[in-house]
C-alpha positions, 0 to 999 in steps of 0.5 A: 177556158173559153167559157171562163173568159166569156164569164169574166168579160161579161162581168167586166161589161156589167161592172164598167157600165154600172160604174159609168152611171154611178159616177155621173153628176160628181157623186162619190161612190165606194166600190168593192167586190164580194166574191163569196156572194151575199145570200141575205140582207136580213140581219137575222141571217148575218152569219158570214162576213159577206152578209155582215158587211152589207147589213152593217151599212143598212142597220144599227143596234143598241150598241156598236164597237169602235176600231179598238173593239170597245163597246160604244153607244148607238141607238142606246145612248146609255145603259145600266147593268143592274142586279149583280150583272143580270139586268141590262137597262138601255136608254134609247135616243129619240132621233133615230128613224127607219129609212123611208118606205111606202109602208110607213105613213106618207112614206116617211120613216118613223121613229125607232122606239123600245117596242121595236127592239122587243119585236126584233129580239123576239123575231130573232128567237122565233123558231119559224124564222130559224135565224142562225143568230138565235144563240145570242140570247141563250143566256137570257132568262126564260123562266116566265115561259118567254124571253125576258125582254121588256119595253116599259116605255118608248125610250127604255128597253130592259132584258134579264139574264139567267146569270151574269155574262160579262161579254154580253154587251159585245154580243149585242153589237153583233149584226144579228141584234139590229133593230127592224120594223115590224110592219115591213118584216111582216109585209115581206116575210122571208122576202125581207132578205131583199127588201131591207129597211133599217136605220143605218147610214145607207139605204137599199137601192137595188140588188141584182143577185150575183151581179150588183148591189147598190146602197145610197146615202141616208140623208136622215142618219142620226150620227155626226162627225163633229158638225158633219152628218154621216155618211160622207159617201153618196153611195156604195156599189158592190159587185160579185165577180167570182174570179179573184184574179179578175177582181185584182186586175179591176182593183189595180185599174181603179175600178174597185176602191177596196180589197180585203185579204189576199189570194194565192193567185196574186199574193206574190205580185201584190206583196213582198216576201216579208208581207209588205206592199210591192213598191211598184203599187205604192203610188196608187194603193195603200195597205193597212194591216193589224191583228185579226181575231181568227185562230187557224189550228189543227184539232184532235178528237179526244173523246174521253169516253173512248179508250186510249190505245196505241191504235189511236195515237192522237188520244195520247197527250205526248203524241199530240205534244210531239206534233206541236213541237215538230214543225217550224211555224216561223218558216211556214209563215215566211215561205207560205204566208208571206209573213201574213199573221203571227206564228201560233206559238202562244195560246189558243186565243189570238192577239187583239184581245186584251187578255192575250199574253205574249210572255208565255210561249207554249210550243215553238219548234223543238224537234229534240223535244218531239223525239223525247215525247215520242220515246216517252209515249212508247214509240222511239223515233216513231217505231210502231206508231200507226199512220195518222190521217189529217183531214183538210180542204184544198185551200190548206193543202200547202200548209198541211203538206209542209207540216206533213213533211216536217213531222214525217222526218221525226218518224210520225207518218201523216196521211192527208185526206182532202174533203169538200169544205161543207162535208168536212164541217159536218164530219167535224161537228159529228166527231168523225175526224180524229185529226182535222184542220179548223179555224175560229173567227171571233163572234164577239171580242172576248176570249170566252168566245174561244175558250168555249170550244173546250168547255165540256158542256159544249160538246159538238154537235150541240156546241163548238167543242169539236175536240170533245176536250173535257177537264174538270179544272178547266170547267170550274175556271170557265164557270167562275169566269162567267160570274166574274165582273172584274175584267182583270180577274176574269182575264187571269182566269182566261190565261189559266184556262188557255195554259191548261188547254195548251198543256193538254194539247187538244189542238195545234195552233198554226197561226193567228191571222191578220187583217189586210186591207188594200185601198186606192189612194184617195180613200180616207177614213176606212179604218180597220179592226180585229173583227174585220168589220167593214164600216163605211159611214166615215169613209171619204173618197177624194 
C-alpha cells in the first residue's frame, strides 16, 4: 500500500510540474492521460487505441473520416473508382508538407508527393517491418509479383485490387495508412517509433516513456476551419498515470481536460444509475455519449469437423439458443453498467453502422423459451446436461457471474474459468476454449468487418472466425456482398447474413458499447464518433 501511494505521489509531482511549465505565456495546452501507455508513435504500429490517438495527431493519410464516419478528402483532394471497383486513382493536394526536420534540406519540411505513399504502403507490407497493419492491403492485386501501387507523377497515386471491395476507402482512413518520409524512416529504422515525422496538425516535441508525451502546434498545417488555420491548440500533453482512480481525481481537480470511458473505481461517483452525469459535477464537467462500434459477446467454438454429442452441449444449436434467451440483458445493463450501452438483443454488428436494423429483435429475455429449447435438445429442466465452462478475464467477472446465476436457475450449470487476458486471447485464437467472452471493435466503419468473423475462409488462427462457424448460404451472401457496389443492396445482404448468424447462435451478444467522453467546461470542438477516434485539430480551450 505504501509503495502504491509513493508511485501515485511521484506521478502527481511530475504531472503538476509539467503543467506549470506548459501553461506559461498563455499557451493553450490540451491534457489527457493514457493509462494503457503508448508503445509506438510509428503509424505502422497503430494497433491499439492508445497508439492510434497519438498517431492521429501527428500523421495524415489519403482520406479521413468525419464524426459521422463518412469518408472525406485529406491529402487526396479527390479520387476516382474505376475498372468496376478494382482501381482507385487519387489526386493529391500540392500544399501538404512534412514536419520540419534536420534530415530535410535546410531543416524545412518538404512537400508530400505520390511517391511518398508508394514508399509508405510498401513499407507497411514489408515483412522486415512486421507491421500488424499489413492485412489492410490483403485485397490489393499482387499478380505482378508485388503490390500494385503506382505513382505516375507527383500528384497522382493509383492502386489496384484483386476484386471489388466496397469498404476499401474506409480501410484507407486507418492510421496504418498514414504517409511517412523515406529519408527519416530509413535514418532511424525501428527507432522511428520515438522520432516520428508526419504531416499532422501537431509535431513531436518530447516523449519520456511512461511519464509524459508532448506534441506542439504545426504552424504549416494544411487544413483550415473557415479562414482559421488548424489546429487551434498550442500543444497536447499526455501523461501515463496507471491508477485510474488517481486519474479521476486529477480530472476533477482540473489537471486533466478529458477522459474517455468509465472505470468501476469511480463509476458510481461520476454517473447516476441511469448513466447520466452526477449533478454535483455539472458546473465543471460535461458528458458526451453515443454509439460505439464495439460488440461485447460470448462465443461458442462450434468446429463443424467435430461430432455433436451430449458431451459437448455447446455444439447443439438449441442449447446455444437457450442460453441466448436465458438471461435479462436489460437488467444487466441497468445494474452492472449504469445503462452505458445498449442491450444486445438485435444482431451481431452494432448501431452506428448504416445497415443496422433495430426492427428485428433476435434474443430478448424469455426463460420459458429457454426451457422449451432445453427439452427439445433432450435435457428437460437441464437434467443430464453436462457442466459448461465459460472462460473470461477478471474485468468481466461481474457480467459473467450475473449470466451464470440467471441461466443456472434454468438448469444450465455454468462454471466460470478466469484467465489472464493475453493467454486467453491466444487460447481463443487456437480454438482451445469451447465457450468464451469476446469483443469486437470495428477497424473500419462497415458491417463487413463484423460479418467477416463468421466467414468460413477466416477460421482462426489465420483469421478472425474464432467460433469456426461455417455455413454455405452465409459464405455465398458474404462473397456476393464484396462484389456489390450499390450500398443499399449490400446492406440488405448484410442484414440477411446477420439474421442467419443469430439464428444459428454461434455467439451470445451481451451489449453494444457506448462512447463516453468527459471534458472540462471550456473545452470546445472535441466532438465524438462511433470509432472513438480522438481528433484534436478543431479543439479550442477557453
